[in-house]
Backbone as CSV, one residue per row, in Angstrom:
resi,resn,N_x,N_y,N_z,CA_x,CA_y,CA_z,C_x,C_y,C_z
1,UNK,63.968,94.283,106.643,63.889,93.572,105.383,63.406,92.148,105.635
2,UNK,62.366,91.743,104.935,61.814,90.411,105.094,62.664,89.415,104.321
3,UNK,62.993,88.329,104.974,63.753,87.265,104.340,63.221,85.908,104.757
4,UNK,63.058,85.034,103.785,62.778,83.629,104.017,63.880,82.843,103.323
5,UNK,64.600,82.032,104.071,65.744,81.322,103.539,65.557,79.834,103.744
6,UNK,65.397,79.112,102.639,65.238,77.666,102.697,66.594,76.973,102.716
7,UNK,66.631,75.815,103.330,67.821,74.991,103.333,67.412,73.538,103.525
8,UNK,68.343,72.642,103.288,68.108,71.228,103.529,67.854,70.395,102.294
9,UNK,67.768,71.036,101.139,67.572,70.285,99.917,68.819,69.529,99.523
10,UNK,68.666,68.677,98.531,69.792,67.904,98.059,69.350,66.716,97.250
11,UNK,70.278,65.812,97.040,70.039,64.594,96.280,69.798,63.439,97.236
12,UNK,68.736,62.703,96.992,68.394,61.573,97.841,67.835,60.453,96.971
13,UNK,68.039,59.220,97.395,67.513,58.078,96.667,66.031,57.883,96.942
14,UNK,65.308,57.268,96.009,63.909,56.949,96.279,63.759,56.177,97.584
15,UNK,62.748,56.554,98.351,62.533,55.958,99.654,63.264,56.652,100.784
16,UNK,64.136,57.566,100.445,64.896,58.285,101.445,64.134,59.444,102.044
17,UNK,64.834,60.187,102.897,64.219,61.292,103.622,65.081,62.541,103.555
18,UNK,64.424,63.674,103.631,65.070,64.962,103.765,64.237,65.821,104.693
19,UNK,64.900,66.742,105.360,64.201,67.717,106.181,64.566,69.109,105.707
20,UNK,63.576,69.822,105.206,63.777,71.186,104.767,63.492,72.153,105.902
21,UNK,64.230,73.240,105.909,64.023,74.298,106.881,63.846,75.621,106.157
22,UNK,63.072,76.489,106.749,62.886,77.841,106.231,62.957,78.795,107.399
23,UNK,64.008,79.581,107.432,64.215,80.543,108.504,63.728,81.913,108.066
24,UNK,62.885,82.510,108.872,62.295,83.800,108.551,62.904,84.901,109.391
25,UNK,62.964,86.071,108.813,63.382,87.261,109.540,62.616,88.454,108.996
26,UNK,62.482,89.462,109.817,61.813,90.675,109.392,60.299,90.637,109.488
27,UNK,59.737,89.563,110.053,58.301,89.456,110.241,58.009,88.972,111.656
28,UNK,56.792,89.252,112.101,56.317,88.670,113.348,55.837,87.264,113.009
29,UNK,56.745,86.334,113.103,56.562,84.996,112.542,55.296,84.304,113.032
30,UNK,55.006,84.426,114.314,53.923,83.660,114.919,52.547,83.982,114.352
31,UNK,52.369,85.145,113.749,51.062,85.527,113.227,50.912,85.199,111.746
32,UNK,51.928,84.621,111.144,51.885,84.292,109.724,51.527,82.837,109.487
33,UNK,50.750,82.622,108.435,50.526,81.284,107.934,51.734,80.888,107.096
34,UNK,52.277,79.723,107.371,53.457,79.253,106.659,53.082,78.088,105.751
35,UNK,53.740,78.014,104.618,53.438,76.960,103.667,54.677,76.583,102.873
36,UNK,54.642,75.372,102.360,55.637,74.894,101.413,54.976,74.639,100.070
37,UNK,55.605,75.130,99.031,55.213,74.882,97.659,56.369,74.203,96.938
38,UNK,56.077,73.649,95.790,57.148,73.110,94.965,56.844,73.343,93.500
39,UNK,57.900,73.371,92.716,57.751,73.572,91.291,58.790,72.733,90.547
40,UNK,58.309,71.834,89.718,59.167,71.029,88.871,59.336,71.726,87.531
41,UNK,60.410,71.437,86.809,60.626,72.076,85.514,59.444,71.889,84.569
42,UNK,58.989,72.986,83.978,57.889,72.936,83.037,56.520,72.782,83.647
43,UNK,56.431,72.795,84.963,55.158,72.629,85.637,54.834,73.837,86.498
44,UNK,53.558,73.948,86.860,53.129,75.022,87.732,53.591,74.784,89.162
45,UNK,53.739,75.870,89.879,54.009,75.759,91.299,52.777,75.192,91.997
46,UNK,52.986,74.236,92.883,51.879,73.593,93.562,52.074,73.606,95.067
47,UNK,50.967,73.702,95.762,50.980,73.709,97.210,51.272,72.315,97.736
48,UNK,52.181,72.235,98.695,52.550,70.970,99.314,51.920,70.825,100.691
49,UNK,52.090,71.831,101.532,51.600,71.751,102.900,51.467,73.140,103.486
50,UNK,50.547,73.277,104.440,50.304,74.533,105.135,50.332,74.295,106.633
51,UNK,50.933,75.205,107.344,50.827,75.262,108.796,50.464,76.699,109.143
52,UNK,49.187,76.921,109.489,48.765,78.289,109.705,49.163,78.799,111.086
53,UNK,48.856,80.061,111.322,49.310,80.703,112.552,48.726,80.076,113.807
54,UNK,47.612,79.370,113.668,47.026,78.661,114.793,47.503,77.235,114.942
55,UNK,48.391,76.803,114.065,48.943,75.467,114.141,48.206,74.414,113.334
56,UNK,47.145,74.805,112.642,46.412,73.861,111.817,47.213,73.512,110.574
57,UNK,47.253,72.245,110.248,48.006,71.788,109.088,47.090,71.202,108.029
58,UNK,47.497,71.361,106.786,46.816,70.761,105.650,47.871,70.299,104.660
59,UNK,47.563,69.216,103.956,48.519,68.624,103.038,47.881,68.338,101.698
60,UNK,48.679,68.469,100.661,48.252,67.991,99.359,48.121,66.476,99.400
61,UNK,47.199,65.948,98.614,46.953,64.511,98.627,48.205,63.705,98.301
62,UNK,49.038,64.229,97.441,50.183,63.454,96.986,51.304,63.347,98.009
63,UNK,51.182,64.045,99.142,52.202,63.924,100.189,51.638,63.432,101.512
64,UNK,50.335,63.241,101.601,49.734,62.794,102.853,50.323,61.460,103.290
65,UNK,50.686,61.400,104.556,51.283,60.202,105.100,52.773,60.111,104.909
66,UNK,53.343,61.007,104.131,54.777,60.999,103.868,55.488,62.241,104.383
67,UNK,54.839,63.394,104.265,55.453,64.665,104.650,54.785,65.207,105.904
68,UNK,55.550,65.942,106.690,55.034,66.604,107.874,55.561,68.029,107.927
69,UNK,54.648,68.983,108.047,55.037,70.375,108.217,54.925,70.735,109.691
70,UNK,55.898,71.477,110.173,55.889,71.919,111.555,56.538,73.290,111.642
71,UNK,56.338,73.944,112.766,56.921,75.265,112.932,57.418,75.450,114.347
72,UNK,58.437,76.257,114.474,58.992,76.640,115.759,58.969,78.160,115.794
73,UNK,58.005,78.702,116.501,57.846,80.148,116.513,58.996,80.859,117.222
74,UNK,59.601,80.196,118.196,60.741,80.799,118.883,61.931,80.943,117.944
75,UNK,62.122,79.955,117.078,63.215,80.000,116.115,62.816,80.662,114.809
76,UNK,61.541,81.005,114.687,61.021,81.627,113.462,61.363,80.775,112.250
77,UNK,61.096,79.491,112.384,61.452,78.533,111.355,60.307,77.561,111.116
78,UNK,60.061,77.250,109.858,59.110,76.223,109.482,59.882,75.090,108.816
79,UNK,59.442,73.865,109.066,60.132,72.686,108.583,59.214,71.852,107.701
80,UNK,59.817,71.088,106.832,59.098,70.085,106.070,59.898,68.793,106.128
81,UNK,59.399,67.850,106.902,60.006,66.531,106.968,59.438,65.687,105.846
82,UNK,60.295,65.213,104.982,59.880,64.463,103.811,60.419,63.046,103.913
83,UNK,59.523,62.094,103.995,59.881,60.687,104.068,59.340,59.952,102.849
84,UNK,59.861,58.768,102.633,59.421,57.921,101.519,59.400,58.693,100.210
85,UNK,60.474,59.381,99.952,60.532,60.245,98.777,60.475,59.452,97.482
86,UNK,59.814,60.049,96.511,59.633,59.460,95.197,60.285,60.356,94.148
87,UNK,60.655,59.785,93.004,61.227,60.628,91.945,60.328,61.799,91.563
88,UNK,59.020,61.621,91.618,58.113,62.696,91.268,58.080,63.826,92.292
89,UNK,58.748,63.642,93.421,58.900,64.723,94.383,60.005,65.697,93.987
90,UNK,60.753,65.362,92.967,61.832,66.228,92.514,61.282,67.584,92.084
91,UNK,61.803,68.637,92.674,61.321,69.982,92.396,62.145,70.971,93.200
92,UNK,61.947,72.236,92.896,62.420,73.295,93.775,61.330,73.550,94.797
93,UNK,61.688,73.507,96.049,60.739,73.701,97.129,60.866,75.112,97.681
94,UNK,59.733,75.783,97.775,59.679,77.166,98.218,58.901,77.298,99.516
95,UNK,59.381,78.148,100.357,58.713,78.507,101.592,57.950,79.806,101.380
96,UNK,56.761,79.901,101.952,56.001,81.140,101.886,55.448,81.507,103.252
97,UNK,55.261,82.794,103.445,54.648,83.326,104.656,53.540,84.270,104.236
98,UNK,52.350,84.088,104.782,51.222,84.908,104.394,50.415,85.334,105.606
99,UNK,50.018,86.585,105.563,49.143,87.133,106.583,48.010,87.855,105.903
100,UNK,46.786,87.591,106.328,45.605,88.171,105.696,44.714,88.792,106.759
101,UNK,45.122,89.956,107.222,44.344,90.725,108.179,44.212,92.135,107.627
102,UNK,43.038,92.463,107.118,42.730,93.723,106.454,43.396,93.825,105.085
103,UNK,44.664,93.505,105.018,45.361,93.368,103.760,46.109,92.040,103.767
104,UNK,46.429,91.561,102.582,47.165,90.317,102.453,48.634,90.612,102.174
105,UNK,49.485,89.980,102.936,50.925,90.088,102.735,51.484,88.689,102.513
106,UNK,52.218,88.515,101.450,52.804,87.228,101.119,54.277,87.408,100.789
107,UNK,55.093,86.555,101.346,56.522,86.574,101.095,56.971,85.186,100.669
108,UNK,58.042,85.161,99.890,58.569,83.913,99.341,60.059,83.801,99.579
109,UNK,60.498,82.581,99.795,61.914,82.295,99.825,62.445,82.068,98.426
110,UNK,63.739,81.826,98.339,64.392,81.664,97.043,64.310,80.246,96.500
111,UNK,63.935,79.312,97.337,63.791,77.932,96.932,65.015,77.087,97.227
112,UNK,64.782,75.803,97.404,65.861,74.841,97.584,65.554,73.608,96.743
113,UNK,66.557,73.114,96.044,66.374,72.012,95.114,66.339,70.676,95.843
114,UNK,65.330,69.885,95.522,65.230,68.511,96.000,65.221,67.599,94.783
115,UNK,66.158,66.680,94.740,66.240,65.732,93.641,66.189,64.322,94.199
116,UNK,65.228,63.545,93.728,65.056,62.167,94.165,65.382,61.272,92.981
117,UNK,66.481,60.586,93.075,66.952,59.780,91.959,67.888,58.699,92.460
118,UNK,67.863,57.569,91.787,68.793,56.498,92.080,70.044,56.587,91.230
């Protein structure tokens, strides 16, 4: 059974930091592209950062210089280090795993709430 479990969300003041984790099971983690998305109430889900199976990273413009995505293939975990948080970063953050070899397979975690407020 494939599972992606996010953790590390919570309440933080503007300018603060959080580190999100997403632990995967049931997949060959190292061959999957991992990504973080977020969704605020009433808004579409948006891509935050990608760390593909080769280690290449890409970031949305609104988090460049503030967030860092990384992965530990031995622990089958992807991380999102979030610094200099802003109120507009408030959202549910979702972890995804995708593999696109002959067929596309995509899995999602349940999400973890991040609230940035004073």
